[in-house]
C-alpha positions in Angstrom: -0.1 0.0 0.0 1.3 3.3 -1.2 0.6 4.9 2.4 2.7 2.5 3.9 5.4 2.7 1.9 9.0 3.8 2.5 12.0 4.0 0.6 11.9 1.6 -2.1 15.7 0.8 -2.3 18.1 1.5 0.3 21.2 3.8 -0.1 23.7 1.0 0.1 21.9 -1.3 -2.3 21.8 -1.3 -6.2 19.1 -3.3 -8.4 20.6 -7.1 -8.7 19.4 -9.5 -11.1 19.5 -13.2 -11.0 20.5 -13.4 -7.5 18.1 -15.7 -5.1 15.2 -14.0 -3.7 14.2 -14.1 -0.1 11.2 -17.1 -1.1 13.9 -19.3 -2.6 17.0 -19.3 -4.9 17.3 -17.9 -8.2 15.6 -21.0 -10.3 12.4 -20.3 -7.8 9.4 -18.0 -7.6 10.2 -14.2 -7.0 8.0 -13.2 -3.9 7.5 -9.6 -3.6 6.9 -7.5 -0.2 3.1 -7.2 -1.5 2.8 -10.8 -1.8 4.0 -11.2 2.4 1.4 -10.1 5.4 3.6 -7.3 6.4 3.3 -3.2 6.9 7.2 -2.8 5.5 9.2 0.3 4.8 9.9 -1.4 1.4 7.9 -0.5 -1.2 5.1 -3.3 -2.3 7.0 -3.9 -5.7 10.2 -4.9 -3.9 11.6 -8.6 -4.1 14.2 -8.9 -0.8 17.3 -10.7 -2.4 19.6 -12.8 -0.3 22.3 -15.0 -1.9 23.5 -17.2 0.7 20.8 -20.0 1.5 17.4 -20.3 1.1 15.0 -18.7 3.4 12.2 -20.2 5.8 8.7 -18.9 5.8 9.6 -17.0 8.6 13.1 -15.5 7.4 10.7 -14.3 4.1 8.7 -12.3 6.3 11.5 -10.8 7.8 13.2 -10.0 4.5 10.2 -8.6 3.4 10.6 -6.0 6.4 14.1 -5.3 4.9 16.2 -7.4 7.5 18.0 -10.2 6.6 18.0 -13.3 9.2 21.0 -13.1 12.0 19.6 -15.1 14.6 18.5 -18.7 15.3 14.9 -19.2 15.6 14.8 -21.4 18.7 12.1 -19.4 20.6 8.5 -21.1 20.4 4.8 -19.5 21.6 5.7 -21.5 25.0 9.3 -20.1 25.3 8.4 -16.5 24.2 5.3 -16.4 26.7 7.8 -17.7 29.3 10.4 -14.8 28.6 7.7 -12.5 28.7 6.2 -14.2 31.9 9.4 -14.2 33.5 9.8 -10.2 32.5 6.1 -9.9 33.6 7.2 -11.6 37.1 3.7 -11.1 38.7 4.7 -12.1 42.3 8.3 -10.2 42.4 6.8 -7.3 40.4 3.8 -7.3 43.2 6.2 -7.6 45.8 7.9 -4.6 44.3 5.2 -1.7 43.9 3.2 -2.9 46.8 3.9 0.6 48.4 2.1 1.9 45.4 -0.9 -0.2 45.2 -1.7 -0.1 48.6 -0.1 2.9 49.8 -1.9 5.6 47.6 -5.8 4.2 48.3 -5.3 0.9 50.5 -7.5 -2.2 49.8 -10.0 -1.0 47.3 -7.3 0.5 45.1 -5.9 -3.3 44.9 -9.1 -4.9 44.1 -11.2 -2.7 42.1 -7.7 -0.7 40.5 -6.2 -3.7 39.2 -9.5 -4.8 37.9 -10.2 -1.7 36.1 -6.7 -1.3 35.1 -6.6 -4.6 33.4 -9.3 -4.2 31.5 -7.7 -1.2 29.7 -4.3 -2.7 29.6 -5.6 -5.5 27.8 -6.6 -3.5 24.9 -3.2 -2.1 24.9 -1.8 -5.6 24.6 -4.1 -6.4 21.9 -3.5 -3.5 20.2 0.3 -4.0 20.2 -0.2 -7.9 19.3 -1.5 -6.8 16.0 1.0 -4.7 15.4 3.8 -7.4 16.1 1.9 -9.7 13.4 2.5 -7.4 10.9 5.7 -6.2 11.4 7.7 -9.2 13.9 11.0 -7.7 13.9 13.3 -6.8 17.1 12.5 -3.2 16.6 9.1 -3.5 17.3 7.5 -0.7 18.2 10.0 1.7 16.8 9.8 0.0 13.4 5.8 0.1 13.5 5.7 4.1 14.1 8.4 5.0 11.3 6.2 2.3 8.7 2.6 3.7 10.1 3.6 7.6 10.4 2.1 10.2 8.1 4.2 11.7 5.2 7.6 13.2 6.7 6.9 12.4 10.3 8.4 8.8 10.1 11.6 9.7 11.9 10.7 11.1 14.2 7.9 9.2 15.5 10.2 6.3 15.4 12.8 8.5 17.2 10.4 8.9 19.9 8.9 6.0 20.1 12.2 4.0 20.3 14.0 6.7 22.6 10.6 6.1 25.1 11.0 2.1 24.8 14.6 1.9 25.0 14.3 4.0 28.4 11.5 1.8 29.6 13.9 -1.4 28.8 17.4 -0.6 30.8 15.5 0.5 33.8 13.3 -2.8 33.8 16.5 -5.0 34.7 18.2 -2.5 37.4 14.6 -2.0 39.2 14.0 -5.5 39.5 17.2 -6.4 40.8 17.2 -3.0 43.0 13.9 -4.5 44.6 15.3 -8.3 44.4 18.4 -7.1 46.9 16.0 -5.1 49.2 14.4 -8.4 49.9 17.5 -10.5 50.3 18.2 -8.2 52.8 14.7 -7.8 54.4 15.0 -11.4 55.1 18.5 -11.2 56.6 16.8 -8.5 58.6 13.9 -10.9 59.7 16.2 -13.4 60.8 18.8 -11.4 62.9 16.6 -7.9 64.1 19.7 -6.2 64.9 20.8 -6.0 61.6 20.2 -3.0 59.1 20.6 -2.8 55.6 22.7 0.0 54.5 22.8 1.6 51.2 26.1 0.6 49.9 25.2 -3.0 50.9 22.0 -2.8 48.4 24.2 -1.3 45.5 26.7 -3.9 45.9 24.7 -6.4 46.0 22.1 -5.1 43.1 25.9 -4.7 40.8 26.5 -8.7 41.6 23.2 -9.7 40.6 23.2 -7.5 37.3 26.4 -9.1 36.4 25.2 -12.7 36.6 22.6 -11.5 34.5 24.9 -10.1 32.2 26.7 -13.3 31.7 23.4 -15.6 31.3 22.4 -13.0 28.5 25.5 -13.6 26.9 24.4 -17.3 26.5 23.4 -19.0 23.4 20.1 -18.7 22.4 18.9 -22.1 22.9 20.7 -21.8 26.8 18.6 -18.5 27.2 14.8 -20.1 26.2 16.1 -23.2 28.2 16.8 -20.7 31.4 14.0 -18.6 30.6 11.4 -21.5 30.4 12.7 -23.3 33.9 12.5 -19.7 35.2 8.8 -19.1 34.0 7.8 -22.2 35.2 9.1 -21.4 38.5 7.7 -18.0 38.4 4.0 -19.7 38.0 4.8 -22.2 40.7 5.8 -19.7 43.0 2.5 -17.9 42.6 0.2 -20.2 42.9 2.1 -21.4 45.8 2.1 -18.1 47.7 -1.8 -17.0 46.3 -2.6 -20.6 48.4 -0.1 -20.6 51.2 -1.2 -16.8 52.6 -5.0 -17.3 53.1 -4.4 -21.3 54.2 -1.4 -20.4 57.1 -2.6 -16.7 58.2 -1.8 -16.4 61.9 -4.7 -13.5 61.7 -6.7 -15.2 63.9 -3.7 -16.0 66.8 -3.3 -11.9 67.0 -7.2 -11.7 67.8 -8.6 -10.7 64.1 -10.8 -12.6 62.0 -9.6 -15.1 59.5 -10.1 -12.6 56.6 -11.5 -9.0 56.6 -14.9 -8.5 55.5 -15.5 -7.3 52.0 -17.3 -4.3 52.8 -14.3 -2.9 54.4 -11.4 -4.4 52.0 -13.9 -3.4 49.0 -15.4 0.2 50.4 -12.6 1.6 53.0 -10.4 3.8 51.0 -7.0 4.4 52.5 -5.7 8.1 53.1 -2.7 7.8 51.3 -2.9 11.2 48.8 -4.8 14.6 49.6 -6.5 13.7 46.2 -10.3 12.5 46.6 -11.0 8.8 46.5 -11.2 8.8 42.5 -8.2 10.2 41.8 -6.3 8.1 44.4 -7.5 5.0 42.9 -6.1 6.0 39.2 -2.9 6.7 41.2 -2.6 3.1 42.1 -2.4 2.0 38.5 1.5 2.8 38.5 1.5 -0.6 40.2 -0.4 -2.4 37.6 1.3 -0.8 34.6 4.6 -1.6 36.1 3.5 -5.0 36.7 2.3 -5.6 33.4 4.6 -3.8 31.5 6.7 -6.9 30.2 4.1 -8.4 27.9 5.8 -6.6 25.0 9.0 -8.8 25.0 7.5 -11.2 22.4 7.7 -8.6 20.1 11.3 -7.8 20.7 12.1 -11.5 20.3 10.0 -12.1 17.4 13.2 -12.6 15.4 14.0 -15.5 17.3 11.0 -17.2 17.4 9.6 -19.6 15.1 5.9 -18.9 13.2 6.6 -15.6 14.3 4.0 -13.6 12.7 1.5 -15.8 15.0 3.2 -17.2 17.9 4.9 -13.8 19.4 1.0 -11.8 19.7 -0.6 -15.0 20.8 2.2 -14.8 23.4 1.8 -10.8 23.8 -2.1 -11.5 24.1 -1.4 -15.0 26.2 0.9 -12.7 28.7 -1.3 -10.3 29.4 -4.2 -12.4 30.4 -2.7 -14.6 32.3 -1.0 -12.1 34.3 -3.9 -9.8 34.6 -5.9 -13.0 35.9 -3.4 -14.1 38.6 -2.5 -10.7 39.6 -5.8 -10.0 40.5 -6.3 -13.1 42.7 -2.9 -12.1 44.2 -4.4 -8.5 45.1 -7.2 -10.1 46.6 -5.6 -12.5 48.4 -3.5 -9.3 50.3 -6.2 -7.0 50.4 -8.5 -9.6 52.6 -5.6 -10.6 55.1 -3.5 -7.5 55.5 -3.9 -6.0 59.0 -2.5 -2.7 59.3 -1.3 -0.7 56.1 0.4 1.8 58.0 2.8 -0.6 59.7 3.6 -2.1 56.1 4.3 0.7 54.8 6.4 2.0 57.8 8.6 -0.8 58.8 11.9 -0.9 59.8 12.5 -3.6 57.2 12.4 -1.1 54.8 10.2 -3.3 52.0 6.7 -3.5 52.3 6.3 -7.2 50.8 8.5 -8.6 53.5 6.8 -6.4 56.5 3.3 -7.5 55.4 4.4 -11.3 54.9 5.6 -11.0 58.8 2.5 -9.8 59.5 0.3 -12.1 58.5 2.2 -15.1 58.3 4.3 -17.2 61.0 8.1 -16.0 61.0 9.5 -19.2 59.1 6.3 -19.1 56.7 7.0 -15.4 55.9 10.5 -16.3 55.1 9.6 -19.2 52.9 7.1 -17.1 50.9 9.8 -14.6 50.8 12.7 -16.9 49.3 10.1 -17.7 46.3 9.6 -14.4 45.8 13.2 -14.0 45.8 14.0 -16.7 43.0 11.3 -15.5 40.7 12.8 -11.7 40.8 15.7 -13.4 39.9 14.3 -14.9 37.1 12.4 -11.6 36.5 15.3 -9.8 36.2 17.4 -12.1 33.9 13.9 -11.7 31.8 14.3 -8.2 31.6 18.2 -8.2 30.5 17.4 -10.6 27.7 14.6 -8.3 26.4 16.4 -5.0 27.0 19.2 -6.6 24.8 17.3 -7.2 21.5 15.8 -3.6 22.0 19.4 -2.1 22.4 20.7 -4.5 19.3 17.8 -3.7 17.4 18.1 0.2 17.8 21.9 0.0 17.3 21.6 -1.5 14.2 19.7 1.1 12.8 22.2 3.7 13.9 20.5 5.2 17.0 23.4 5.2 19.8 27.1 6.9 19.2 28.8 3.9 18.8 26.2 1.6 17.1 28.3 -0.5 15.4 29.7 -2.1 18.3 26.3 -2.6 19.8 25.0 -4.7 16.9 27.6 -6.8 16.1 26.3 -10.2 17.0 28.7 -12.7 18.5 30.0 -15.3 16.6 29.9 -18.0 19.0 26.8 -17.6 20.6 25.2 -15.8 18.1 23.5 -13.4 20.4 24.2 -9.5 20.6 26.7 -9.8 23.8 28.0 -6.1 23.1 24.4 -4.9 23.5 24.1 -7.0 26.7 26.9 -5.7 28.6 26.0 -2.0 27.4 23.1 -2.6 29.0 24.6 -4.2 32.3 27.4 -1.5 32.6 24.6 1.4 31.9 22.4 -0.7 34.7 24.9 -0.6 37.4 25.3 3.2 36.8 21.7 3.5 37.2 21.4 1.9 40.7 23.6 4.6 42.2 20.1 6.4 42.5 20.3 4.1 46.0 22.4 6.5 47.4 19.8 9.4 46.7 17.2 7.4 49.1 14.0 5.6 48.2 12.3 8.3 46.4 15.1 8.5 44.0 15.6 4.9 43.7 11.6 4.8 43.1 12.7 6.9 39.9 13.5 3.7 38.2 9.9 2.5 38.6 8.1 5.7 37.6 10.0 6.2 34.3 10.1 2.6 33.7 6.1 2.6 34.0 5.7 5.8 32.3 8.3 5.2 29.4 6.7 1.6 28.5 3.2 2.9 28.5 3.9 6.0 25.8 6.4 3.9 23.9 3.3 1.4 23.7 0.9 3.7 22.4 2.5 5.9 19.8 2.2 3.3 17.2 -1.0 2.1 18.2 -2.0 5.9 18.4 -1.1 6.4 14.7 -2.3 3.7 13.7 -5.8 4.3 14.9 -6.1 7.9 13.6 -3.8 8.6 11.0 -3.8 4.8 9.3 -7.1 3.6 10.1 -8.4 1.1 7.5 -5.4 1.2 5.2 -3.4 -0.7 7.5 -2.4 -4.1 6.4 -3.0 -6.4 9.2 -0.6 -9.9 9.7 -2.5 -13.0 10.4 -3.2 -12.7 13.7 -5.5 -9.3 13.9 -8.4 -7.9 15.8 -10.5 -7.5 12.5 -13.5 -5.1 12.7 -13.1 -4.5 16.6 -9.7 -3.5 16.1 -10.6 0.5 15.9 -12.5 0.5 18.9 -10.1 -1.4 20.9 -7.0 0.5 19.5 -9.1 4.3 20.4 -10.0 2.7 24.0 -6.2 2.0 24.7 -5.0 5.5 23.5 -7.7 7.2 25.7 -6.5 5.3 28.7 -2.9 6.2 28.0 -3.8 9.8 27.8 -5.5 10.2 30.8 -3.0 8.4 33.2 0.3 9.6 31.8 -0.5 12.9 33.7 -2.4 11.3 36.6 1.1 9.1 37.1 3.1 12.1 37.6 1.1 13.5 40.3 2.4 13.7 43.7 0.8 12.1 46.7 0.9 15.6 48.8 -0.7 19.2 47.7 -0.6 22.4 48.9 2.0 23.5 51.7 2.3 20.0 52.7 4.7 19.5 49.0 7.8 19.7 49.5 11.1 17.9 47.5 10.6 14.6 50.0 7.1 14.1 48.9 7.4 15.4 45.3 6.8 12.8 42.4 10.2 12.9 40.3 8.4 11.3 37.1 8.3 14.4 35.3 11.8 15.3 35.8 13.5 11.6 35.5 11.4 10.7 32.3 10.6 14.2 30.7 14.2 15.5 31.3 15.8 12.6 29.2 13.0 12.7 26.6 13.3 16.5 26.3 17.2 16.5 25.5 16.4 13.4 23.0 13.9 16.1 21.3 16.6 18.8 21.0 19.3 16.2 19.5 16.8 15.7 17.1 16.0 19.0 15.9 19.6 20.2 16.4 21.2 17.4 14.9 19.7 13.9 14.5 16.8 14.8 12.1 19.9 15.6 9.3 21.0 11.7 9.3 18.2 9.6 11.0 15.7 8.2 8.7 14.0 5.4 10.6 14.4 1.8 10.5 17.8 0.7 7.7 17.2 -2.1 5.7 20.0 -4.4 5.4 18.9 -6.9 2.5 19.5 -6.6 -0.8 16.4 -6.1 -2.8 14.8 -5.9 -6.9 12.0 -4.0 -8.1 9.4 -6.5 -9.4 7.8 -5.6 -13.1 4.8 -7.1 -15.4 4.1 -11.2 -14.8 6.5 -11.1 -12.1 9.6 -10.0 -14.0 12.6 -8.1 -12.3 12.9 -4.8 -13.7 15.3 -1.6 -12.8 14.4 -0.3 -9.7 15.0 3.3 -9.0 18.3 5.0 -8.0 18.1 6.0 -4.3 19.1 9.2 -4.1 19.1 10.8 -0.6 16.9 13.4 -1.6 14.1 10.7 -3.2 12.7 9.7 0.1 12.2 12.6 3.1 11.6 10.0 6.0 11.1 6.4 6.6 7.5 5.3 6.5 6.9 8.2 3.8 7.6 8.7 0.5 8.0 12.2 -1.6 5.4 12.9 -4.5 8.0 12.2 -7.1 8.7 8.8 -5.6 4.9 8.1 -5.0 4.6 8.9 -8.9 7.1 6.2 -9.7 6.1 3.6 -7.5 2.2 4.2 -8.8 3.6 3.7 -12.5 5.3 0.3 -11.3 2.1 -0.9 -9.3 0.1 -0.1 -12.5 2.2 -2.1 -14.9 1.6 -5.1 -12.2 -2.0 -4.4 -13.3 
């Protein structure tokens, strides 16, 4: 489709005759981009060319998107789901963000807030899955924004989406590993009440865990897939065990309370954790839901390593969000019906609300067992975050987004994984955890930036697809059909409401000072403002969106290969859009095919 096309031929390649195409060797049928179920930066009449070997069906789709195969496809629907569910990490994510879910509105915010937020988050996930089916590449949302943007705006849309998504990804592993370290040291405090964890101990333990995750993420794809499969299975088992263990083993009655809090209190009595009305406080609790559920995009970024990618990857996205949302709500109910004192949970000397809650409602040994399960699950979650983030960094480096992109875009010849990208993220993540020395609010910025950055990146291509492309979108084999526009509109409306809500401080008026400030605006808005300034000053001159790295030809009448147009830098004005002259040329070629 002309409206979805970008550069018909990349500057590095000239039209080539007689070479093998993405659908087979030189004697086989030559398949054009238009014959694949994709929305591509390549024009519909282009034939991808790959002479090294015959490509599989998945690799043909990737070639139609403009990329040559570089990874082994050893992820399946199950293992892709396992990585994303590990990144989701319901149990450790809930433990890490309990302060926000419980602290703003109490138990109504946990039970009502999760339900309401999940309905809209599922809309975001389904809309993303539809994009993934049409564009199954590691660049994911960044690639989709470039392809779908209006003429002239492809590079800018891609630039903003890419940087926002990258910020969410690279803060994922450090935030999880920071929470993991806090839980480990809280467990030590439970065993030895005289021990008080120090900031430098939290930092050193976090850095050590980051290094371990870096080593695992540098392994061959099959090893990583197997590791994450085991870890995700443990994550699911641990979640079910804890959901059953808490109500079965609670000692509330021994403390003089009924076994469970009555439903009227759980669902109706708000905790005054903010100066805002209950409705706004309820919306503020969504930060916990959004951060917890932000890992479902991982199959998108792993799609170049997944078999049957344009069906398996979107299914893994929706499956992760759906299963995660359901079991996450069960966990919210368990905690909501058993917590005794919210104030004591939030203000405990342990410094970790989940550990404080467990010690409040369970015998000591049982609490330590539940905390241990959470710690192991958090380790698996941090590993999943590291893998997903490294693939995003690789994809953006491949398109020259970073200084020294040539280094981060290298694939290790032994493991066939982006090892340089892994270690770049590892070092950067360790530097980020220096925020620990700024106190809990500064360290909490790792969570807030991940939630907002991910949500913004998720929604930019969905917004463009709904409001600018509409019915001209070319769906893949997994799609929402006639409901696509409605679901996408609901997703965009939810994000438009939530971004300002997530930036609100819990205090207002004269009570608000630096210690109570919500620093999300600064932590996310500051870097994104610098990225935008970089675009205006310099990046717009050289960044043109996704760069294809596969040779290609033009298709003429009756499938004959014809000369394509020369690719002057002036002939295209952006990725995802073509100049008037370029469109006229391609329209003529389309007419020749009729």
